C-alpha positions as CSV (number, residue, x, y, z in Angstrom):
1,M,6.1,-29.1,-1.4
2,D,8.4,-26.1,-1.8
3,W,7.6,-22.5,-0.7
4,A,6.1,-21.3,-3.9
5,E,3.8,-24.4,-4.1
6,T,2.7,-23.9,-0.6
7,I,1.7,-20.2,-1.2
8,V,0.0,-21.1,-4.5
9,A,-1.9,-23.8,-2.7
10,A,-3.0,-21.3,0.0
11,L,-4.0,-18.7,-2.5
12,R,-6.0,-21.2,-4.3
13,E,-7.7,-22.4,-1.1
14,A,-8.5,-18.7,-0.3
15,G,-10.4,-18.3,-3.6
16,V,-7.7,-16.0,-5.1
17,R,-7.9,-16.0,-9.0
18,L,-6.0,-13.0,-10.1
19,L,-2.4,-12.1,-9.3
20,T,-0.9,-8.8,-10.3
21,V,2.9,-8.9,-10.3
22,V,5.7,-6.4,-10.5
23,P,8.4,-9.0,-11.7
24,D,11.3,-9.6,-9.3
25,E,14.1,-12.3,-9.5
26,M,13.2,-13.8,-6.1
27,L,9.5,-14.1,-7.1
28,I,10.2,-16.3,-10.2
29,P,9.4,-19.4,-8.7
30,L,6.1,-18.2,-7.2
31,I,5.2,-16.6,-10.5
32,A,6.1,-19.7,-12.4
33,R,3.9,-21.9,-10.1
34,A,0.9,-19.5,-10.5
35,R,1.2,-19.3,-14.2
36,A,1.4,-23.2,-14.4
37,D,-2.0,-23.3,-12.4
38,E,-5.1,-23.0,-14.7
39,G,-6.9,-21.5,-11.7
40,F,-5.1,-18.2,-11.9
41,T,-4.8,-15.2,-14.2
42,T,-1.5,-13.5,-13.9
43,V,-1.2,-9.9,-14.9
44,I,2.2,-8.1,-15.0
45,A,2.2,-4.5,-13.9
46,T,4.9,-1.8,-14.6
47,R,4.6,-0.3,-11.1
48,E,3.4,-1.2,-7.8
49,E,0.6,1.4,-7.6
50,E,-0.6,0.0,-10.8
51,A,-0.7,-3.3,-9.5
52,F,-2.9,-2.2,-6.6
53,G,-5.1,-0.5,-9.0
54,I,-5.7,-3.6,-10.9
55,A,-6.1,-5.7,-7.7
56,S,-8.6,-3.3,-6.4
57,G,-10.6,-3.2,-9.4
58,A,-10.6,-6.8,-9.6
59,F,-12.0,-7.0,-6.0
60,L,-14.7,-4.6,-6.7
61,G,-15.7,-6.5,-9.9
62,G,-16.0,-9.7,-7.7
63,T,-12.8,-11.3,-8.1
64,R,-10.3,-11.9,-5.2
65,A,-6.7,-10.7,-6.3
66,A,-3.3,-11.0,-4.6
67,L,-0.2,-8.9,-5.5
68,L,3.5,-9.8,-5.8
69,M,6.3,-7.3,-5.4
70,Q,9.8,-6.6,-4.1
71,S,10.3,-4.6,-0.8
72,S,12.1,-1.7,-2.7
73,G,8.8,-1.1,-4.5
74,F,6.9,-0.8,-1.4
75,G,7.8,2.9,-1.2
76,N,6.0,3.3,-4.7
77,S,2.7,1.7,-3.3
78,V,2.2,3.9,-0.2
79,N,0.0,6.3,-1.8
80,A,-2.2,3.6,-3.3
81,L,-2.3,1.8,0.1
82,A,-3.1,5.1,2.0
83,S,-5.7,6.6,-0.4
84,L,-7.4,3.6,-2.0
85,V,-6.8,0.1,-0.4
86,T,-7.0,1.1,3.3
87,P,-9.7,3.6,3.7
88,Y,-12.0,1.7,1.3
89,Q,-11.2,-1.5,3.2
90,L,-10.2,-3.6,0.2
91,P,-9.0,-7.0,1.3
92,I,-5.9,-7.3,-1.0
93,P,-3.3,-9.5,0.3
94,F,0.3,-8.7,-1.0
95,F,3.5,-10.6,-0.9
96,I,6.8,-8.7,-0.7
97,S,9.9,-10.4,-1.4
98,E,12.4,-8.8,1.2
99,R,15.6,-7.3,0.3
100,G,18.1,-5.2,2.2
101,V,18.6,-7.9,4.9
102,L,20.7,-10.9,5.8
103,G,23.9,-10.4,3.4
104,E,22.3,-8.0,1.0
105,F,24.9,-7.0,-1.6
106,N,23.0,-4.0,-2.8
107,A,23.3,-1.1,-0.3
108,V,20.5,0.9,-1.9
109,Q,18.0,-1.8,-0.9
110,V,18.8,-1.4,2.9
111,P,17.0,1.8,3.7
112,M,13.6,0.4,2.5
113,S,14.1,-2.7,4.6
114,R,14.3,-0.4,7.7
115,V,11.1,1.3,7.0
116,L,9.0,-1.4,5.7
117,R,7.5,-2.9,8.9
118,P,7.0,0.7,10.5
119,A,5.3,2.0,7.4
120,L,3.0,-1.1,7.4
121,D,2.2,-0.4,11.1
122,A,1.6,3.3,10.4
123,L,-0.7,2.4,7.6
124,G,-2.6,0.0,10.0
125,I,-1.8,-2.9,7.6
126,P,-1.5,-6.3,9.3
127,H,1.8,-8.2,8.4
128,V,3.6,-11.3,8.9
129,T,7.1,-12.5,7.9
130,L,7.3,-15.7,6.2
131,A,10.7,-17.3,7.1
132,R,10.2,-20.9,8.0
133,A,8.9,-23.6,5.6
134,D,7.3,-25.4,8.7
135,E,5.1,-22.4,9.4
136,L,4.4,-21.1,5.8
137,A,1.1,-23.0,5.1
138,F,-0.3,-22.0,8.6
139,L,0.8,-18.4,8.5
140,T,-0.3,-17.8,4.9
141,G,-3.6,-19.5,5.2
142,R,-4.6,-17.7,8.4
143,T,-3.4,-14.2,7.0
144,L,-5.4,-14.6,3.8
145,A,-8.5,-15.8,5.8
146,Q,-8.2,-12.8,8.3
147,C,-7.6,-10.3,5.2
148,Y,-10.8,-11.5,3.5
149,R,-12.9,-11.8,6.9
150,T,-11.9,-8.3,8.0
151,N,-11.9,-6.5,4.7
152,L,-8.7,-5.3,5.4
153,P,-5.3,-5.6,3.3
154,A,-2.5,-7.8,4.6
155,A,1.2,-7.9,3.8
156,L,3.2,-11.3,3.9
157,I,6.8,-10.6,3.9
158,L,9.0,-13.2,2.2
159,S,12.1,-13.4,4.0
160,P,15.4,-14.5,2.4
161,Q,15.4,-17.4,5.0
162,L,12.5,-18.8,3.0
163,T,13.3,-17.9,-0.5
164,G,17.1,-17.9,-0.5
165,G,17.3,-14.3,-1.3
166,K,19.9,-12.6,-3.5
167,T,22.8,-13.2,-1.4
168,D,24.9,-15.0,-4.1
169,R,27.1,-12.0,-4.6
170,I,28.6,-11.6,-1.0
171,G,32.2,-10.6,-1.5
172,A,31.7,-9.4,-5.1
173,R,33.2,-6.1,-5.9
174,P,30.7,-3.4,-6.9
175,T,30.4,-2.4,-10.7
176,A,31.6,0.9,-11.9
177,G,28.1,2.1,-11.3
178,G,28.2,1.1,-7.7
179,T,25.4,-1.5,-7.6
180,R,24.6,-4.9,-9.2
C-alpha cells in the first residue's frame, strides 16, 4: 500500500465520510484515492478557513470530516482554529502537506514551516509528523482515534520524506517573478 492508500484506509476505519480539501500538488495522490472511494464525499474549498467551516458544520450535523491543506495555508486557518474548532472542541483532523523544508525551492514557503509546529503547540492542538511509511498506519490510526475520543482537533503533518515533496526543482533558476 502506498502512503495515500494507507491514509484513506485509516480515515475510512475512523468513520470519516467527508473530506474538505484546499487543493495542493503534493496532496493529489491522497485526493485521487479518496475520490475513488465511494465511502467519501470530497468538497473543494477555496480557502483553509472555509474548509474548517465546512468540516465543523459536518461534525455538528453528525458526519465525521477531515481536512487536507498545504502548510502555507495554515496561516489562513489560525483564526478558524482559535475561535471555532479549538474552543468548541470540534474533533477535526487535518492533514498538512509540509513545504519549506528538505530542499524547498520556493523561499516564501520557509517562514511558515518555521512557525507551523510552535503555532500548533500555542493553540493546544496535538500534532504528529508522518515521515515514514512503516509508521504511517499506526500514527495515523492512533491520532485519528485520539482526536475523536478527546473531542479535540489534531494535525497530521505530511513530511516530504513520506510524500516526495516538491523538491524536483533543486538547482533551477528562479523565474523573473522570483518564485516557481
